[in-house]
C-alpha positions in Angstrom: 83.9 91.8 88.0 86.3 93.8 90.1 89.9 94.5 88.9 92.8 92.5 90.2 94.5 93.4 93.5 98.1 94.5 93.1 101.0 92.8 94.8 104.4 94.4 94.9 107.2 91.8 95.0 110.5 93.2 96.2 113.6 91.0 95.9 117.0 91.6 94.4 116.9 88.1 92.9 115.0 87.9 89.6 114.6 84.1 90.2 112.9 84.7 93.6 110.6 87.4 92.2 109.6 85.0 89.4 109.1 82.1 91.8 106.9 84.2 94.1 104.9 85.5 91.1 104.4 82.0 89.8 103.3 80.7 93.2 100.7 83.5 93.6 99.3 82.9 90.2 97.4 85.0 87.7 94.8 86.1 90.3 96.7 89.3 91.0 98.4 92.1 89.2 102.1 91.8 90.0 104.6 94.7 90.2 108.3 93.9 90.8 111.1 95.8 92.3 114.7 94.6 92.5 115.7 96.7 95.5 114.4 99.0 98.2 114.7 102.2 96.2 112.5 100.8 93.4 110.1 99.5 96.0 109.7 103.0 97.5 109.3 104.5 94.1 106.5 102.0 93.3 104.8 102.7 96.6 105.0 106.5 95.9 103.6 106.0 92.4 100.9 103.4 93.1 100.0 104.4 96.7 97.0 102.6 98.1 96.6 100.9 94.7 99.1 98.3 96.1 97.2 95.7 98.1 100.2 93.8 99.5 104.0 93.9 99.5 106.1 90.8 99.6 109.4 92.1 100.9 112.9 90.5 101.0 115.3 91.7 103.7 118.7 91.3 102.1 119.0 93.7 99.2 121.6 96.2 97.9 121.3 100.0 98.5 118.2 99.8 100.7 117.3 96.6 102.7 113.9 95.5 103.8 114.1 97.2 107.1 114.9 100.5 105.4 111.8 100.1 103.2 109.7 99.4 106.3 111.1 102.5 108.0 110.1 104.6 104.9 106.6 103.0 104.9 106.2 103.9 108.6 107.4 107.5 108.1 104.9 108.0 105.2 102.1 106.1 107.0 101.8 103.5 104.2 102.3 100.6 106.6 98.8 101.4 108.1 97.1 100.7 104.8 99.4 98.3 102.9 100.2 95.0 104.5 103.7 93.6 104.2 104.8 90.0 104.3 108.5 89.7 104.9 110.1 86.9 102.8 113.6 85.8 103.8 116.0 82.9 104.4 116.9 84.7 107.7 115.4 82.9 110.7 117.1 84.6 113.6 114.5 85.5 116.3 115.8 89.0 116.8 115.6 89.7 113.1 112.0 88.4 112.9 111.0 90.4 116.0 112.5 93.6 114.4 110.4 93.0 111.3 107.2 92.7 113.3 108.2 95.8 115.3 108.4 97.7 112.0 104.9 96.6 111.1 105.1 93.5 109.0 101.9 91.5 109.0 103.5 88.1 108.4 106.8 86.4 107.8 107.6 83.6 105.3 110.9 81.7 105.4 112.8 80.4 102.4 112.7 77.9 100.9 109.1 78.7 100.0 106.2 76.3 100.2 103.7 77.2 97.5 100.7 76.4 99.6 101.9 78.5 102.6 102.7 81.4 100.3 99.3 81.3 98.6 97.4 80.9 101.8 99.2 83.7 103.7 98.8 86.0 100.7 95.1 85.2 100.5 94.5 85.5 104.3 96.4 88.8 104.6 94.5 90.3 101.7 91.2 89.0 103.1 92.0 90.4 106.5 92.8 93.8 105.2 89.7 93.9 103.0 87.5 93.0 106.0 89.3 95.7 108.0 88.6 98.3 105.2 85.0 97.2 105.0 84.5 97.6 108.8 86.3 101.0 108.8 83.9 102.1 106.0 80.9 100.9 107.9 82.0 102.8 111.0 82.6 105.9 109.0 79.1 105.6 107.5 77.6 105.2 110.9 79.5 108.2 112.3 78.3 110.3 109.3 74.7 109.2 109.7 74.8 110.0 113.5 76.3 113.4 112.8 73.7 114.1 110.1 71.0 113.0 112.6 72.4 115.2 115.3 72.6 118.2 113.0 69.0 117.7 112.0 68.0 117.5 115.7 69.9 120.8 116.5 68.2 122.4 113.4 64.7 121.3 114.5 65.3 122.3 118.2 66.7 125.7 117.2 63.6 126.4 115.0 61.3 125.3 117.8 63.0 127.7 120.2 62.9 130.5 117.6 59.2 129.8 117.0 58.4 129.8 120.7 60.2 133.1 121.2 58.5 134.7 118.2 55.1 133.4 119.3 55.2 134.6 122.9 57.6 137.5 122.4 59.5 138.9 125.4 56.4 140.9 126.6 54.8 138.2 128.6 58.0 136.5 129.9 58.9 136.9 133.5 62.6 136.9 134.2 63.5 135.9 137.8 60.2 137.1 139.2 60.2 140.4 137.4 58.4 141.3 134.2 60.5 141.9 131.2 60.5 145.6 130.1 57.9 146.4 127.5 59.1 146.9 124.0 
């Protein structure tokens, strides 16, 4: 059996973190951060071990957008999906979140079925993406290995042919090659 995927829940409200953790259930390993600075520290420590981040926007010291900017700067956003969770519903705010790389957006108050489904779908999508990337990398490796083998074989054929006939009998542009 594989180990549980890790979800980082980032919210300054302990109640919201507990609520989200309860909604997701025991199927995942949960890490919590109460502000953006703790979230960045958890991302630095766990790295790609984090499968998903549920990120609130409004937090002291470092808000959700600040966390997203750090994730972009460090390249983490490419490998770790983020679902923004917030009571904010302004279109400009949501658009900014998507521009910074969030995968999805969940408004408060939370609906347990929506939270579970979006978490599952996002994790499944990223797992499929990782699988496809692995398959492509394997195919590229196999093709490169095959090409290297072909070059090796052809170079030995050319070397063998040169050694077999030598330069004595080869005519270069209509003239005989000098005798050795």
